[in-house]
VEXBAFI-961636 format. One record per residue: z, y, x of N, C-alpha, C in turn; residue in one letter. Coordinates in steps of 0.1 Angstrom, whole numbers, padded with zeros to 4 digits, always signed. Layout:
% VEXBAFI-961636
ZYXZYXZYXa/...
***
This chain:
% VEXBAFI-961636
+0772+1189+1051+0768+1195+1064+0753+1196+1066m/+0745+1189+1057+0731+1189+1058+0725+1203+1058l/+0730+1211+1049+0725+1225+1047+0727+1233+1060w/+0738+1231+1066+0741+1239+1079+0731+1234+1090k/+0729+1221+1091+0720+1216+1101+0706+1221+1098q/+0702+1221+1086+0688+1225+1083+0687+1240+1085e/+0697+1248+1082+0697+1262+1085+0695+1265+1100s/+0703+1258+1108+0701+1260+1122+0687+1256+1127n/+0682+1245+1122+0668+1241+1126+0658+1252+1122n/+0660+1257+1110+0650+1267+1105+0651+1280+1113v/+0664+1284+1116+0665+1296+1124+0658+1295+1138l/+0660+1283+1144+0654+1281+1157+0639+1281+1156g/+0634+1275+1145+0619+1275+1143+0614+1288+1140g/+0621+1297+1133+0616+1310+1130+0616+1319+1142l/+0627+1317+1150+0627+1325+1163+0615+1322+1171v/+0612+1309+1172+0600+1306+1180+0587+1312+1174t/+0587+1311+1160+0575+1316+1153+0574+1331+1154c/+0584+1339+1158+0583+1353+1160+0572+1357+1170l/+0568+1347+1178+0558+1349+1188+0544+1348+1182l/+0543+1345+1169+0530+1343+1163+0530+1349+1149n/+0522+1359+1147+0522+1366+1134+0518+1358+1122k/+0507+1351+1124+0502+1343+1113+0512+1332+1109s/+0518+1326+1119+0528+1316+1116+0540+1322+1109c/+0544+1334+1113+0555+1341+1107+0553+1344+1092l/+0541+1348+1089+0537+1351+1075+0538+1338+1067l/+0534+1327+1072+0535+1315+1066+0549+1311+1063f/+0557+1313+1073+0571+1310+1073+0579+1318+1062a/+0576+1331+1062+0583+1340+1052+0579+1336+1038l/+0566+1333+1036+0561+1329+1023+0569+1317+1018h/+0570+1307+1026+0577+1295+1022+0592+1297+1021h/+0598+1307+1029+0612+1309+1029+0616+1315+1015l/+0608+1324+1010+0611+1330+0997+0608+1319+0986l/+0598+1311+0988+0596+1301+0978+0608+1291+0977s/+0613+1288+0989+0625+1279+0990+0637+1285+0983l/+0639+1298+0985+0650+1304+0978+0649+1303+0963q/+0636+1304+0958+0634+1303+0944+0635+1289+0938k/+0629+1280+0946+0628+1266+0940+0639+1257+0945l/+0646+1261+0956+0657+1252+0961+0651+1240+0968g/+0639+1240+0973+0633+1229+0980+0640+1227+0994t/+0639+1215+0999+0645+1213+1012+0639+1221+1023s/+0648+1227+1031+0643+1236+1042+0636+1229+1053l/+0636+1216+1053+0630+1209+1064+0615+1211+1064t/+0609+1217+1054+0595+1220+1055+0592+1228+1067y/+0601+1237+1070+0599+1246+1082+0597+1238+1095f/+0603+1227+1096+0602+1219+1108+0588+1213+1110l/+0580+1214+1099+0566+1208+1099+0556+1219+1103q/+0560+1231+1105+0551+1242+1109+0546+1240+1123m/+0533+1243+1124+0527+1242+1137+0525+1256+1143e/+0534+1260+1152+0533+1274+1157+0525+1273+1170c/+0517+1284+1172+0510+1286+1185+0515+1298+1192t/+0510+1300+1204+0515+1311+1212+0504+1320+1218f/+0493+1321+1210+0482+1329+1215+0482+1344+1211f/+0491+1347+1202+0491+1361+1197+0506+1366+1198d/+0509+1371+1210+0523+1376+1212+0525+1390+1207y/+0537+1393+1204+0541+1406+1200+0538+1416+1211f/+0535+1428+1208+0534+1439+1218+0548+1441+1224p/+0549+1445+1236+0562+1448+1242+0571+1457+1234p/+0564+1467+1227+0572+1477+1220+0580+1471+1209s/+0576+1458+1204+0583+1452+1193+0594+1442+1198h/+0596+1441+1211+0605+1431+1216+0619+1436+1219m/+0622+1448+1215+0635+1454+1217+0644+1454+1205g/+0649+1466+1201+0658+1467+1190+0651+1462+1177p/+0638+1464+1176+0631+1460+1163+0632+1445+1162s/+0631+1437+1173+0631+1423+1172+0645+1418+1168l/+0656+1425+1173+0669+1421+1169+0671+1424+1154l/+0666+1435+1149+0667+1438+1135+0660+1428+1127f/+0648+1424+1131+0640+1414+1124+0648+1400+1123c/+0654+1397+1135+0662+1384+1135+0673+1385+1125l/+0679+1397+1124+0690+1399+1115+0686+1396+1100f/+0674+1402+1097+0669+1400+1084+0666+1386+1081l/+0660+1379+1091+0657+1364+1089+0670+1357+1086i/+0680+1360+1095+0693+1353+1093+0699+1355+1080f/+0698+1368+1074+0704+1371+1061+0697+1363+1050s/+0684+1360+1051+0677+1353+1041+0681+1338+1042v/+0681+1333+1054+0684+1319+1056+0698+1315+1051i/+0708+1324+1053+0722+1321+1050+0725+1324+1036c/+0716+1326+1027+0718+1329+1013+0725+1316+1007s/+0733+1319+0996+0740+1308+0989+0730+1300+0980p/+0722+1291+0986+0713+1283+0977+0721+1274+0968v/+0731+1267+0974+0739+1258+0965+0751+1254+0973s/+0763+1257+0966+0775+1254+0973+0777+1239+0976a/+0770+1231+0968+0772+1216+0969+0766+1211+0982s/+0757+1219+0988+0751+1215+1001+0760+1217+1013h/+0770+1227+1011+0777+1231+1023+0792+1225+1022s/+0797+1222+1011+0810+1216+1010+0810+1204+1001v/+0820+1195+1003+0821+1183+0995+0827+1187+0982t/+0821+1183+0971+0827+1186+0958+0839+1178+0956w/+0848+1183+0947+0861+1175+0944+0863+1175+0929t/+0857+1184+0922+0861+1185+0907+0849+1183+0899y/+0849+1173+0890+0839+1170+0880+0845+1167+0867g/+0836+1166+0857+0841+1164+0843+0833+1153+0836v/+0839+1145+0828+0833+1135+0819+0828+1142+0806n/+0815+1141+0804+0809+1147+0792+0807+1135+0782y/+0817+1132+0774+0816+1122+0763+0811+1129+0751g/+0804+1121+0742+0797+1126+0731+0800+1118+0718r/+0811+1112+0717+0814+1104+0705+0820+1114+0695i/+0811+1122+0689+0815+1133+0680+0802+1137+0673a/+0805+1144+0661+0793+1149+0654+0794+1164+0652n/+0803+1170+0660+0805+1185+0658+0805+1193+0671n/+0801+1187+0682+0801+1193+0695+0788+1201+0698i/+0788+1210+0707+0776+1218+0710+0765+1210+0715p/+0753+1215+0713+0741+1208+0717+0740+1208+0733a/+0733+1198+0739+0733+1197+0753+0729+1210+0760p/+0720+1218+0754+0715+1230+0761+0727+1240+0762e/+0735+1240+0751+0747+1249+0752+0758+1244+0762s/+0758+1231+0763+0767+1225+0773+0764+1229+0787v/+0751+1229+0790+0746+1234+0803+0752+1248+0805v/+0750+1257+0795+0755+1271+0796+0770+1271+0799t/+0777+1262+0792+0792+1262+0793+0796+1257+0807l/+0789+1247+0812+0793+1242+0825+0790+1252+0836l/+0779+1259+0835+0775+1269+0845+0785+1280+0845k/+0789+1284+0833+0799+1295+0832+0813+1290+0839a/+0816+1278+0837+0828+1272+0843+0827+1268+0857a/+0815+1269+0863+0812+1265+0876+0815+1250+0879k/+0812+1242+0869+0813+1228+0870+0800+1222+0873i/+0798+1216+0885+0785+1212+0890+0783+1197+0890n/+0794+1189+0886+0793+1175+0886+0798+1169+0873h/+0791+1161+0867+0795+1155+0854+0792+1140+0854i/+0798+1133+0845+0795+1119+0842+0792+1118+0827r/+0782+1111+0823+0780+1107+0809+0780+1092+0808i/+0782+1087+0796+0784+1073+0794+0772+1065+0789y/+0760+1072+0790+0748+1065+0787+0737+1073+0794d/+0724+1071+0790+0713+1079+0796+0705+1086+0785a/+0712+1093+0777+0705+1100+0766+0695+1109+0770d/+0683+1107+0765+0671+1115+0770+0673+1130+0767h/+0679+1133+0755+0681+1147+0751+0690+1154+0761g/+0700+1147+0766+0709+1153+0775+0702+1155+0789v/+0695+1144+0793+0689+1145+0806+0678+1156+0807l/+0671+1158+0796+0661+1169+0795+0668+1182+0795q/+0679+1184+0788+0686+1196+0788+0691+1201+0801a/+0694+1191+0810+0700+1194+0823+0689+1196+0834f/+0677+1194+0830+0666+1196+0840+0666+1211+0845e/+0666+1212+0858+0666+1225+0865+0679+1231+0865g/+0690+1225+0860+0703+1232+0860+0710+1231+0874s/+0706+1221+0882+0713+1219+0895+0726+1211+0893g/+0730+1208+0881+0742+1200+0879+0740+1186+0882i/+0748+1179+0890+0746+1166+0894+0753+1156+0884e/+0746+1146+0880+0750+1137+0869+0751+1122+0873i/+0761+1116+0869+0762+1101+0870+0760+1097+0855i/+0749+1089+0853+0747+1083+0840+0753+1070+0839i/+0754+1065+0827+0760+1052+0824+0751+1042+0819g/+0752+1029+0824+0746+1018+0818+0756+1012+0809l/+0755+1014+0796+0766+1009+0787+0769+0994+0788p/+0781+0990+0784+0785+0976+0785+0776+0967+0778n/+0771+0972+0767+0762+0963+0758+0749+0959+0765g/+0745+0966+0776+0733+0963+0783+0735+0953+0795f/+0747+0951+0798+0750+0943+0811+0744+0929+0810l/+0746+0922+0800+0741+0908+0799+0726+0908+0801t/+0719+0917+0794+0704+0918+0796+0700+0921+0810e/+0707+0931+0816+0703+0936+0829+0706+0925+0840m/+0715+0916+0837+0719+0906+0846+0709+0894+0847s/+0700+0893+0837+0691+0882+0837+0679+0883+0845t/+0675+0895+0849+0663+0896+0858+0661+0911+0862g/+0654+0912+0874+0651+0925+0879+0641+0933+0871e/+0632+0926+0864+0622+0932+0856+0628+0941+0845d/+0639+0936+0839+0645+0944+0828+0652+0956+0834r/+0659+0954+0845+0665+0965+0852+0655+0975+0857a/+0644+0971+0861+0633+0979+0866+0628+0988+0854m/+0626+0982+0843+0621+0990+0831+0632+1000+0827n/+0644+0997+0827+0655+1006+0824+0655+1018+0834w/+0655+1015+0846+0655+1025+0857+0643+1034+0856v/+0631+1029+0854+0619+1037+0852+0621+1047+0840k/+0626+1041+0829+0626+1049+0817+0637+1059+0817e/+0649+1056+0823+0660+1065+0822+0664+1072+0835n/+0658+1069+0846+0661+1075+0858+0649+1082+0865v/+0639+1073+0868+0628+1079+0875+0620+1089+0867q/+0620+1087+0854+0612+1096+0845+0618+1111+0845a/+0631+1112+0850+0637+1125+0849+0639+1131+0863f/+0636+1124+0873+0637+1129+0887+0624+1136+0891l/+0625+1147+0899+0637+1152+0905+0643+1164+0897p/+0637+1168+0886+0642+1179+0878+0656+1178+0874g/+0660+1167+0869+0673+1164+0865+0680+1157+0877t/+0691+1162+0881+0697+1157+0894+0706+1145+0891r/+0700+1133+0888+0707+1121+0886+0712+1116+0899i/+0725+1114+0901+0730+1110+0914+0737+1097+0914r/+0738+1091+0903+0745+1078+0902+0743+1071+0889g/+0744+1058+0889+0744+1049+0877+0757+1042+0877i/+0765+1044+0867+0778+1036+0865+0774+1024+0857a/+0774+1012+0863+0771+1000+0856+0783+0995+0848v/+0783+0997+0835+0794+0993+0827+0806+1002+0829g/+0816+1000+0821+0829+1008+0823+0841+1000+0819n/+0850+0999+0829+0862+0991+0827+0860+0977+0823e/+0851+0970+0830+0847+0956+0826+0858+0946+0831i/+0860+0946+0844+0870+0937+0850+0884+0941+0845l/+0891+0931+0840+0905+0933+0835+0904+0935+0819g/+0892+0936+0814+0890+0937+0800+0891+0923+0793g/+0887+0923+0780+0889+0910+0773+0876+0902+0771t/+0865+0908+0776+0852+0901+0774+0848+0894+0787t/+0851+0881+0788+0849+0874+0801+0834+0873+0804m/+0826+0872+0794+0811+0871+0797+0806+0883+0805d/+0812+0895+0802+0808+0907+0810+0813+0907+0824l/+0825+0900+0826+0830+0899+0840+0819+0892+0848w/+0813+0882+0843+0803+0874+0850+0790+0881+0851e/+0787+0890+0842+0774+0897+0842+0774+0909+0851a/+0786+0914+0854+0787+0927+0861+0780+0927+0874l/+0783+0918+0883+0777+0918+0896+0762+0916+0896l/+0757+0906+0889+0742+0905+0889+0735+0917+0883p/+0741+0923+0873+0735+0935+0867+0735+0946+0877a/+0746+0948+0884+0746+0959+0895+0736+0956+0905a/+0734+0944+0909+0724+0940+0920+0710+0943+0915k/+0707+0939+0902+0694+0941+0897+0691+0956+0896n/+0700+0964+0892+0698+0979+0891+0695+0984+0904v/+0703+0980+0914+0701+0985+0928+0688+0981+0933y/+0684+0968+0930+0671+0963+0935+0660+0972+0929a/+0661+0976+0917+0651+0984+0910+0650+0998+0917a/+0661+1003+0920+0662+1016+0927+0655+1015+0941l/+0658+1004+0947+0653+1002+0961+0638+1001+0961y/+0633+0993+0951+0618+0991+0950+0611+1004+0947r/+0618+1013+0940+0612+1026+0936+0615+1037+0947l/+0622+1034+0957+0625+1043+0967+0636+1053+0963g/+0644+1050+0954+0654+1059+0949+0669+1055+0953l/+0670+1045+0961+0683+1040+0964+0691+1049+0973h/+0684+1058+0981+0692+1067+0989+0696+1079+0981r/+0691+1081+0970+0694+1093+0961+0704+1090+0950t/+0702+1078+0944+0710+1074+0932+0719+1062+0936v/+0732+1065+0934+0742+1055+0938+0745+1046+0926e/+0749+1033+0930+0752+1023+0920+0767+1021+0921v/+0774+1021+0910+0789+1019+0910+0793+1013+0897s/+0806+1011+0895+0812+1006+0883+0827+1010+0882s/+0831+1018+0873+0844+1023+0872+0854+1012+0866p/+0866+1012+0871+0876+1003+0867+0888+1010+0861h/+0895+1002+0853+0908+1007+0847+0920+1002+0856s/+0932+1007+0853+0943+1003+0861+0946+0988+0858e/+0940+0982+0847+0942+0968+0844+0938+0959+0854a/+0930+0963+0864+0926+0954+0875+0937+0951+0885v/+0948+0959+0884+0959+0957+0894+0970+0949+0888f/+0976+0940+0896+0988+0933+0892+1000+0941+0892a/+1001+0950+0902+1012+0959+0903+1008+0971+0911n/+1013+0983+0907+1009+0995+0914+1020+1004+0918s/+1033+0998+0917+1045+1006+0920+1054+0998+0929y/+1058+1003+0941+1053+1016+0947+1038+1013+0951p/+1031+1024+0956+1017+1023+0960+1015+1011+0970p/+1024+1009+0979+1022+0999+0990+1022+0985+0984s/+1027+0983+0972+1028+0970+0966+1015+0966+0958a/+1006+0975+0957+0995+0973+0948+0985+0962+0953c/+0982+0953+0944+0972+0943+0947+0963+0940+0934i/+0952+0934+0936+0944+0931+0924+0950+0919+0917f/+0948+0918+0904+0953+0907+0896+0946+0894+0902r/+0954+0883+0902+0948+0870+0907+0936+0866+0899p/+0935+0869+0886+0923+0864+0878+0912+0874+0880d/+0914+0886+0884+0904+0896+0886+0898+0895+0900v/+0906+0891+0910+0902+0891+0924+0889+0883+0927a/+0887+0871+0921+0875+0863+0924+0862+0871+0919p/+0863+0880+0910+0852+0888+0905+0851+0901+0913f/+0863+0906+0916+0863+0919+0923+0858+0919+0937m/+0862+0908+0944+0859+0908+0959+0844+0907+0961k/+0836+0899+0954+0822+0899+0957+0815+0912+0952p/+0821+0919+0942+0816+0931+0938+0818+0942+0948l/+0830+0942+0954+0833+0951+0965+0825+0949+0977l/+0822+0936+0980+0814+0933+0991+0800+0939+0990e/+0794+0937+0978+0781+0943+0975+0782+0958+0976f/+0791+0965+0970+0792+0979+0970+0795+0984+0984f/+0802+0976+0992+0804+0980+1006+0791+0980+1014s/+0783+0970+1011+0769+0969+1018+0760+0980+1015q/+0761+0986+1002+0752+0996+0998+0759+1010+0999i/+0771+1010+1004+0778+1023+1006+0783+1030+0994g/+0787+1022+0983+0792+1028+0971+0808+1029+0972s/+0814+1039+0965+0828+1040+0965+0834+1031+0954p/+0847+1031+0954+0855+1024+0944+0859+1035+0933f/+0855+1033+0921+0859+1042+0910+0870+1037+0902y/+0880+1045+0900+0892+1041+0892+0895+1051+0882i/+0898+1047+0870+0903+1056+0859+0918+1056+0860n/+0923+1068+0864+0938+1069+0867+0944+1079+0858a/+0953+1075+0849+0959+1084+0839+0974+1084+0840y/+0980+1094+0847+0995+1095+0846+1000+1097+0832p/+0991+1102+0823+0995+1104+0809+0998+1090+0803f/+0989+1080+0805+0991+1067+0799+1004+1060+0805l/+1006+1062+0818+1018+1056+0824+1031+1062+0818a/+1031+1075+0816+1042+1082+0810+1044+1078+0796y/+1033+1078+0788+1034+1075+0774+1040+1061+0772k/+1037+1052+0781+1041+1038+0779+1056+1036+0784n/+1061+1045+0792+1075+1043+0797+1081+1057+0799d/+1083+1065+0789+1089+1078+0791+1103+1078+0795p/+1110+1067+0793+1124+1067+0797+1126+1065+0812q/+1117+1060+0819+1118+1057+0833+1109+1066+0842h/+1101+1074+0836+1092+1082+0844+1095+1097+0841i/+1097+1104+0852+1100+1118+0851+1087+1125+0848d/+1087+1132+0836+1074+1139+0832+1070+1149+0842i/+1079+1155+0849+1075+1165+0860+1067+1158+0871n/+1071+1146+0874+1063+1138+0884+1049+1135+0879y/+1047+1133+0866+1034+1131+0861+1026+1144+0860a/+1032+1155+0859+1025+1168+0856+1024+1177+0868l/+1026+1172+0880+1025+1179+0893+1036+1191+0893f/+1047+1189+0886+1057+1200+0886+1068+1196+0896k/+1077+1205+0899+1088+1202+0909+1096+1190+0904d/+1098+1181+0913+1106+1169+0910+1110+1162+0923n/+1119+1153+0923+1123+1146+0935+1112+1137+0941p/+1103+1133+0933+1093+1124+0937+1098+1110+0940g/+1089+1102+0946+1093+1088+0950+1091+1086+0965i/+1098+1077+0970+1097+1073+0984+1093+1059+0985y/+1082+1056+0992+1076+1043+0995+1082+1038+1008d/+1092+1029+1007+1099+1025+1019+1090+1017+1029a/+1080+1010+1024+1071+1003+1033+1063+1012+1042k/+1057+1022+1035+1048+1031+1043+1055+1043+1048t/+1068+1045+1043+1076+1057+1047+1069+1070+1042k/+1062+1069+1031+1055+1081+1026+1062+1085+1013l/+1062+1099+1011+1068+1105+1000+1057+1110+0990h/+1059+1108+0977+1049+1112+0967+1056+1121+0957y/+1051+1133+0955+1057+1143+0946+1049+1144+0933d/+1038+1135+0932+1031+1134+0919+1025+1121+0917n/+1024+1116+0905+1019+1103+0902+1004+1101+0905m/+0996+1112+0903+0982+1111+0905+0979+1106+0919f/+0985+1112+0929+0983+1108+0943+0988+1094+0945e/+0999+1090+0939+1004+1077+0940+0994+1066+0935a/+0988+1070+0924+0978+1060+0918+0966+1059+0927q/+0961+1070+0933+0950+1069+0942+0953+1060+0954v/+0965+1063+0960+0969+1055+0971+0972+1040+0968d/+0976+1037+0956+0978+1024+0952+0964+1017+0952a/+0954+1024+0947+0940+1018+0948+0936+1015+0962a/+0939+1025+0971+0935+1023+0985+0943+1011+0991y/+0955+1009+0987+0963+0998+0992+0957+0985+0988t/+0953+0984+0975+0947+0971+0970+0934+0969+0977a/+0926+0979+0980+0914+0977+0987+0916+0972+1002l/+0926+0978+1008+0930+0974+1021+0934+0959+1022d/+0942+0955+1012+0946+0941+1012+0935+0931+1009k/+0924+0937+1002+0913+0928+0999+0902+0928+1010a/+0905+0936+1020+0896+0937+1032+0885+0948+1032g/+0888+0959+1024+0878+0969+1023+0885+0983+1025f/+0891+0984+1037+0898+0996+1041+0890+1008+1042s/+0877+1007+1044+0868+1018+1046+0862+1023+1033k/+0865+1017+1022+0859+1021+1009+0866+1033+1004t/+0858+1043+1000+0864+1055+0994+0868+1053+0979e/+0879+1059+0975+0884+1059+0962+0880+1072+0955v/+0873+1071+0944+0870+1083+0936+0876+1081+0922i/+0883+1091+0916+0888+1089+0903+0877+1093+0893v/+0873+1083+0885+0862+1085+0876+0867+1090+0862s/+0880+1089+0859+0886+1095+0847+0900+1098+0850e/+0904+1110+0846+0919+1113+0845+0920+1125+0836t/+0931+1126+0829+0933+1137+0819+0946+1135+0812g/+0948+1144+0802+0960+1144+0794+0957+1149+0780w/+0962+1141+0770+0959+1144+0756+0967+1156+0752a/+0961+1165+0743+0968+1176+0738+0974+1174+0724s/+0971+1162+0718+0977+1158+0706+0978+1143+0706r/+0988+1138+0698+0989+1123+0697+0997+1119+0685g/+0998+1107+0683+1007+1101+0672+1021+1103+0676d/+1030+1102+0666+1045+1103+0669+1050+1094+0680p/+1044+1083+0682+1049+1074+0693+1041+1076+0706d/+1033+1086+0707+1026+1089+0719+1033+1101+0727e/+1043+1097+0735+1051+1106+0742+1043+1115+0751a/+1046+1128+0751+1040+1137+0761+1027+1143+0756g/+1021+1139+0745+1008+1144+0741+1010+1157+0734a/+1010+1168+0742+1012+1182+0736+1002+1191+0743t/+0999+1202+0737+0990+1212+0743+0997+1217+0756v/+1009+1220+0756+1016+1225+0768+1015+1215+0780k/+1017+1203+0777+1016+1193+0788+1002+1191+0793n/+0992+1191+0783+0978+1190+0787+0974+1201+0796a/+0978+1213+0792+0974+1225+0800+0981+1224+0814k/+0993+1220+0814+1000+1220+0827+0993+1209+0836t/+0991+1198+0831+0984+1187+0839+0971+1191+0844y/+0962+1196+0835+0949+1199+0839+0948+1211+0848n/+0956+1221+0846+0957+1233+0855+0961+1229+0869k/+0972+1221+0870+0977+1217+0883+0968+1208+0890n/+0961+1199+0882+0952+1189+0888+0940+1197+0894l/+0935+1207+0886+0923+1214+0891+0927+1222+0904r/+0939+1228+0904+0943+1235+0916+0945+1226+0928k/+0950+1214+0925+0952+1204+0936+0938+1199+0942r/+0929+1197+0933+0916+1192+0937+0908+1202+0945l/+0909+1215+0941+0902+1225+0947+0907+1228+0961l/+0918+1223+0965+0923+1225+0978+0916+1215+0988k/+0909+1205+0982+0901+1196+0990+0910+1189+1001k/+0921+1184+0997+0930+1177+1006+0931+1163+1002k/+0937+1155+1011+0938+1141+1009+0951+1137+1003g/+0954+1124+1004+0967+1119+0998+0976+1115+1010t/+0989+1112+1007+0998+1108+1018+0992+1096+1026p/+0986+1087+1020+0980+1075+1027+0967+1078+1034l/+0959+1087+1028+0946+1091+1033+0945+1106+1034r/+0953+1112+1043+0954+1127+1044+0941+1134+1047p/+0931+1127+1054+0919+1133+1058+0907+1130+1048h/+0910+1123+1037+0900+1120+1028+0902+1128+1015m/+0894+1139+1013+0896+1147+1001+0894+1139+0989a/+0904+1141+0979+0903+1134+0967+0893+1140+0957v/+0885+1132+0952+0875+1137+0942+0878+1130+0928r/+0876+1138+0918+0879+1132+0905+0871+1139+0894a/+0868+1131+0883+0862+1136+0871+0872+1136+0860y/+0874+1148+0854+0884+1150+0844+0879+1145+0831v/+0887+1138+0823+0884+1134+0810+0891+1142+0800f/+0885+1150+0792+0870+1150+0790+0866+1165+0787a/+0853+1167+0786+0848+1180+0783+0852+1185+0769l/+0850+1177+0759+0853+1180+0745+0863+1171+0739f/+0870+1176+0729+0876+1167+0719+0865+1159+0711n/+0867+1146+0710+0856+1138+0703+0862+1132+0690e/+0857+1138+0679+0863+1135+0666+0860+1121+0661n/+0850+1114+0667+0847+1101+0661+0852+1089+0670l/+0860+1092+0680+0865+1082+0689+0875+1074+0681k/+0875+1060+0682+0885+1052+0675+0898+1052+0682p/+0908+1046+0676+0921+1045+0683+0931+1055+0679g/+0942+1056+0687+0952+1066+0683+0947+1080+0684p/+0955+1089+0679+0951+1103+0678+0948+1109+0692t/+0955+1105+0702+0953+1110+0716+0938+1108+0720s/+0932+1097+0716+0918+1094+0721+0909+1105+0717e/+0912+1113+0706+0903+1123+0701+0907+1137+0706r/+0916+1138+0715+0922+1151+0719+0924+1152+0734n/+0914+1147+0742+0915+1149+0757+0907+1161+0762f/+0900+1168+0753+0890+1178+0757+0896+1190+0763g/+0889+1195+0773+0892+1208+0779+0887+1219+0769l/+0878+1215+0761+0872+1225+0751+0872+1218+0737f/+0874+1227+0727+0873+1222+0714+0858+1220+0710k/+0856+1214+0698+0843+1211+0694+0834+1223+0693a/+0839+1235+0690+0831+1246+0688+0828+1254+0701d/+0832+1248+0712+0830+1254+0725+0840+1264+0730g/+0851+1266+0722+0862+1274+0727+0871+1266+0735s/+0879+1272+0744+0888+1265+0753+0899+1259+0744v/+0903+1247+0748+0914+1240+0741+0927+1247+0745a/+0928+1251+0757+0939+1258+0763+0933+1265+0776y/+0940+1275+0780+0934+1283+0791+0939+1278+0805n/+0930+1272+0812+0933+1269+0826+0923+1276+0836i/+0917+1286+0830+0908+1294+0839+0893+1293+0836g/+0890+1284+0826+0876+1282+0822+0871+1292+0812f/+0858+1293+0809+0853+1302+0800+0847+1295+0788t/+0850+1299+0776+0845+1292+0764+0833+1299+0759g/+0826+1292+0750+0814+1298+0744+0816+1307+0732l/+0828+1305+0726+0831+1313+0714+0846+1317+0715v/+0850+1328+0708+0864+1332+0709+0874+1321+0705p/+0886+1321+0711+0896+1312+0707+0910+1319+0708s/+0920+1311+0707+0934+1317+0708+0937+1321+0723a/+0928+1317+0732+0931+1320+0746+0928+1335+0749a/+0933+1340+0760+0931+1354+0763+0916+1357+0764p/+0912+1370+0762+0898+1374+0761+0891+1371+0774a/+0898+1371+0785+0892+1369+0798+0886+1355+0799s/+0890+1346+0790+0885+1332+0790+0872+1331+0781s/+0867+1342+0776+0855+1342+0767+0843+1347+0774l/+0832+1340+0773+0819+1345+0778+0809+1341+0768l/+0802+1351+0762+0792+1347+0752+0779+1342+0759s/+0770+1337+0751+0757+1332+0757+0750+1344+0763f/+0751+1356+0757+0744+1368+0763+0750+1372+0776k/+0763+1371+0777+0770+1375+0789+0766+1365+0800d/+0766+1352+0797+0763+1342+0807+0749+1344+0812i/+0739+1347+0803+0726+1349+0807+0725+1361+0816a/+0733+1371+0813+0733+1383+0821+0737+1381+0835a/+0744+1370+0838+0749+1367+0851+0737+1364+0860q/+0725+1362+0854+0714+1359+0862+0710+1370+0872g/+0716+1382+0869+0712+1394+0878+0716+1391+0892w/+0726+1383+0894+0731+1380+0908+0720+1373+0916l/+0714+1363+0910+0703+1356+0917+0691+1365+0918r/+0688+1372+0907+0676+1381+0908+0678+1392+0918s/+0690+1397+0919+0692+1408+0929+0691+1403+0943s/+0696+1391+0945+0695+1385+0958+0680+1383+0962y/+0672+1378+0953+0658+1376+0956+0651+1390+0958l/+0656+1400+0951+0650+1413+0953+0653+1418+0967l/+0666+1416+0971+0670+1421+0985+0662+1413+0995v/+0660+1400+0993+0653+1391+1002+0638+1396+1003s/+0632+1400+0992+0618+1405+0992+0617+1418+1000t/+0627+1427+0997+0627+1440+1004+0629+1438+1019a/+0637+1429+1022+0639+1426+1037+0627+1421+1043s/+0619+1413+1036+0607+1408+1041+0597+1419+1043t/+0596+1428+1034+0587+1439+1035+0590+1448+1048v/+0603+1450+1050+0607+1458+1062+0604+1450+1074v/+0606+1437+1074+0603+1428+1085+0589+1429+1089l/+0580+1428+1079+0566+1428+1082+0562+1442+1087l/+0568+1453+1082+0565+1466+1088+0569+1467+1102q/+0581+1462+1105+0586+1463+1119+0578+1455+1129c/+0571+1445+1123+0562+1437+1132+0548+1442+1132l/+0546+1453+1124+0532+1458+1125+0522+1450+1118g/+0526+1442+1107+0517+1432+1101+0512+1439+1088l/
***
């Protein structure tokens, strides 16, 4: 809503400035600059308008109304959708592969797909440089291997933040740091103990650098932190995890960070295909489940997993903490014992998930809190260890073509329909939209100056 508030303030300021020609010239100059650079419109509020040079009466009739219309058309231009609505759909950009496109090509791919929010699992400088000026918001990762070092002192966290965050702002839109990944509930107890002090030191570094209001600190968890998650109302944190989770949640609550959970209906179905309806896991028609305690009905597992996390937070005393899904997805291939890992199921899950997220609606337990999620993953990653499924979660193949068609655009031809293909040249040609708008804005300004007699 910040964009709307700023637009209203700017409109009011410019109407006032219509009474002063020199001030209006200054305003229009900055208005076009803001359209080009995307700078905050609050600069207009700093203008010092005077009232010694009024318009002649002849300009205060229809011409003034026309001028106001032109100003309004420029102000209401689509600078960035992320400023006016809450995002709900993001993607994890994993890079454990030796055959995926270069980061510069990934920017092209994401823009063509209109994906404006991503997570990466490190702070690779080549990636951060490639995303400079793209407008795509990024959560970077502090890998698990750094946690012990970061937990020992603020100076080490400060050096890391300066080198991997501050050095790339504001050109690269780093909006968060994920401190570790799936630490609690894992097998390395030393990292359980290092997680909270590492997160505190990273936040302290951001605070000292004045970046804490821009860059969020968080830590994603797996479903392993829960003792039970079925039905959703029964979900609680594991007894051995709770002593570490509660102080972490307390800290994140103090700094306004959400609770990130990696939620995979695919994994739940794969582990128990005899008792889980695959249609329930894929957002397809099914009887669903009824939670007798809350009297809520769930027609898909994804929402049930999100509400289970909300329930665990409620029971731990953090009912106001938002849940964001940091990973979710479906494998398109798997080993013989990996039930459900097919292209058809992956396409169905990701297509229905995207459709559901774009509706910007809540869950049965939190109907007014739009669910946000990062899909795993952007590409199939051929070097990931583990079962075959681990290397086949990608929405796109390694060559940049779509793995299956859910409405995205690939970089090269694939078996998907031609409508899902957009070449580098075609993507670049889309720049005419922005250029055309700037041209219209400039022409409008010329007419405006003429009607004011300037």
